[in-house]
N, C-alpha and C positions, 0 to 999 in steps of 0.2 A: 609334811606341811612346810618345814624349813627349806627343803629342797625346792619345792614349788615357788616359794617366795624368792629364793636366790635366782631361779630361772627367770622369773618375771622381772626382777631387778636387772638381770643381765641383758634381757631383750630390750628393756626400756633404755638402758644406758647405751647399748649399741645403736638403737634407733636414733637417739639424740645425736650421737657422734656421727652417724651416717648423714643425718639431715644437715648438720653444720659443715661437714666435709663437702657435701654437694653444694651448699651455699657458697663456701669459699672458692670452690672450683668453678663456679658458674662464670665469672669473668674470663678465666682462661679458656673455657669451652667456647664462649662467645667470640673471643679473639681468634681462635683457630677456625671456627665456623665461618666467620666473616672473611678470613683470608682465603677461603676456598669458594666464595660466592662470586658469580659474575657481577660486574658493576651495577646493573639495573636492580639486583636483589639486595644490595647493601643497605639502601635506605627505604626499602619497601615497607608499607604499613598496611596491615599489622605485620610486624617483623616475622621472618621465617627463621626458625632455630637451625634448620639444616638446609644446605643449598640444594636446589632442585637438580643441578648438574655440577659436579665437582670441577672447579676451574683452577688449574695450577699456574695460570699465566701470571698471577700476582707475585709468585715467588721468583719468577724470572725477572719481573720488574724490580723486585726488591734488591736483587744482586746486580742489576744493570743500571738502575736509576742513580745509585751511589756506588763508589768503589768499595763494595761490601767487604771483599776479602782483604783489601788493604787496611780498612778500619778494624777488621777482625784481628789481623796480625798486630796492629798497634795496641789493641785492647789486651790481647793475650800477653804481649811483651810487658805491659805495665802490670798486669795481674801477677805474672810469674815473678817478676823482680820485687813487687810489693810483698808477696807472700814470703819470699826468701828473706827480705829485710825484717818483716815482723816476727817470723819464727826465730831467727838468729838473735836479734836484739832483745826481744821480749823474754826469751828463755834465759839469756844471760843475766838480765836485770832481775828477773823473778828468782833466779838461783841465788843471787846476792841478798835478796830480801827475805828469803825463806830458809836457806841452808847455812848461811854464814852469820855468826853473831858479831856485830860491831856496834859502836856507840851511836845512840839516837837512830837506830835502824827503823824502828816502827814509826817514829815521828816523821822521818823523811818519806817513808812509804805513804803515810797519810797525806803529805803534801803532794806527792805524785798523783794519788787518787783524786785529790781536790782539783787537779787540772781538768778532770773530766767534766766539771761543772761549768767550765768556761765555754760559752757558745762559739761556734765557728765564725759567726758574724763579727765577733769581737776581734779575733785574730786574723781575719781574712785580709784586711788592708795592710797591717804590719808585715804579714808574711809575703804579700805581693811586693811590698817595697824592698824587703830583703832579697827575694828572688830576682827582682828587677836589677838590684845593685850587683848581684852575682851574674847577671846576664843569662839567667836560666829561663826567661820567658820564651815561649814557643819551643820549648824542649820538654821531654818527659821527666826531667829531673825533679821539678816541684811535686810531681805525682808519685815519685818513687823514693827519693832520698829521705823524706820525713819518716817513712816506715822503718828506716834503719836507726831511729832514735827512740825506739820502744814506746809505742802508743800505750797509754796508761791502762785502758780497759783490758788489753791482752796481758799486760803485766799482772794485773789483779787475778785474772783467770789462772794463769800459770803458777803464780805464787800459791794460790789456794790449793792447787793440785800438788805442787811440790811438797807442801807441808803435810800431805797425807802419806808421803813416803817415809818409812821409818828412818830416823837419824842413825840407828845402829849400822845401817849399810854404809853410810859415809864414814862413820867412826872406824869401822873395820878396814875400810880402804885406806884411811889416813895412817892407821897402825902399820899397814903393809907398805907405807911410803908413797902412796898415790898423791899427786898434786890435786888442787881444787879443780883445775880445768879438766884433768883426767876423770875425776869423779863426776863432774858435770857431763862430760862427753860420753863416758863409757857406762855409767850407772844410771844417772838421772834421766837423760834423754831417752834411752830405750824404754824405761818404765813409764815415760810421760807421752808416749805416742798418741793415745786418745786425746789428751788435752792439746797437744801440738796440732792434731788434725782439726780440732775445733777452731783454733786460732787461724790456721791456714784457710779453712773454709769460709770463716767470717771475713777475712781479709780479701779473699778472692771475690766473694760476692760484693763486698763494698767497692772494690776497684772496678769490677765489671759493670756495676750499676751507677758508678759515679758520673754525674752530669755537671755539677757545679765546678769541680776542680778542673776538668778539661776545658770547660767554657771560659774560665778565668785565665788559664795559662797558655792555651794553645791558640795559635793564630792561623797557621797554614792548614788548609783543608786536607792536605795529604797526611797530616799528623793527627787528624780527628780520630776519636774512638767511636765505637758503635752507638753509644748513648747520644753523642752529638750528631752522628749520621742520621739517626731517626728524625731529628729536627728538620733535615733537608727535604723530607717528604711534604712539609708544610710551607706554604708561602702566603703572601698577602692576598693573592687572587685565586689560588687553587691548592687543594690538598689531595694528594694521591692516596685515598683512603685504603684501597685494596692493597697497594704496595706497602703502605705503612703498617697495616695489620699483618701482612706476611713477614715483613722485616722484624716487627715486634715479636712475632712467633719464633723466628730464627734466633733472636737475641735471648728470649726467655727459656727456650727448651734446653740449652746447655746447662743452665743452672739447675733445672729440674732433674735432668739426667745425672748431673754431678751429685746432687743430694741423694738421689735414689741409690747410687752405688756406694755412697759413704755414710748412709744414715745410721748404720749399726755402730760404726766408730764414733760418729758425731754424738749420738745419744749416750753412748758409754762415756764419752768425755764430759758431756754436760752433767750427767748424773753423778760422776765422781768428783767434779770440781766443786770446791766450796764446802767439803765435809768437815774441814778443820779450820778454825779461825786463828 
């Protein structure tokens, strides 16, 4: 009787999960389906879920209507440098907040965390003024350099993970004469690979999808990112819907593929982060 009840509960839970998974995947399915439809079928009513004939022309339009590969290179450059900046700076700051005992450490950490509550709209204009004074407008620097100053959210994630690593490992290394930087580089970072992967993935996705940042700081079209490039499919008089759907699919799929190959490390890092306060 107990086994039957467990089987019923398992079937029901899986059915609910499958239903909601299909519900959340529906917009992606519609995006891909629309990108493969000929133009007359895009706005047909009642709508057709599948194209009568698969049409690949929209994907050629997507890469020819805008300099797609130039925008892809710009986006990947920003993402790679932003990931590098976040991983290096946040891991160093998190190490100082978690593995080194110094006066008022926890108080300053709370102040750092409090900066997460400041909306971007509040700092947007002051940051623009600063970057304008530095003559960084219309360059990638405003989108990359701030990540080298330890974003608070990633510092919090890494600090919580670092605190789960036994202090005895660091103490033993200090007895052997190891410096703090050596302990950080040779002991802590190898053990923190899952948490570092989470930070890298979050930062990559954030930079890849960022629209407001490039919109504010970039002026020349040759420096646009893919997020800005999608806007060029729309104008006051005409929207190239087929090309827009195809380009949106090309922009979305790399993130899905990246998560598919890194989901094990990502889930491991999320599950292990925050076990110790």
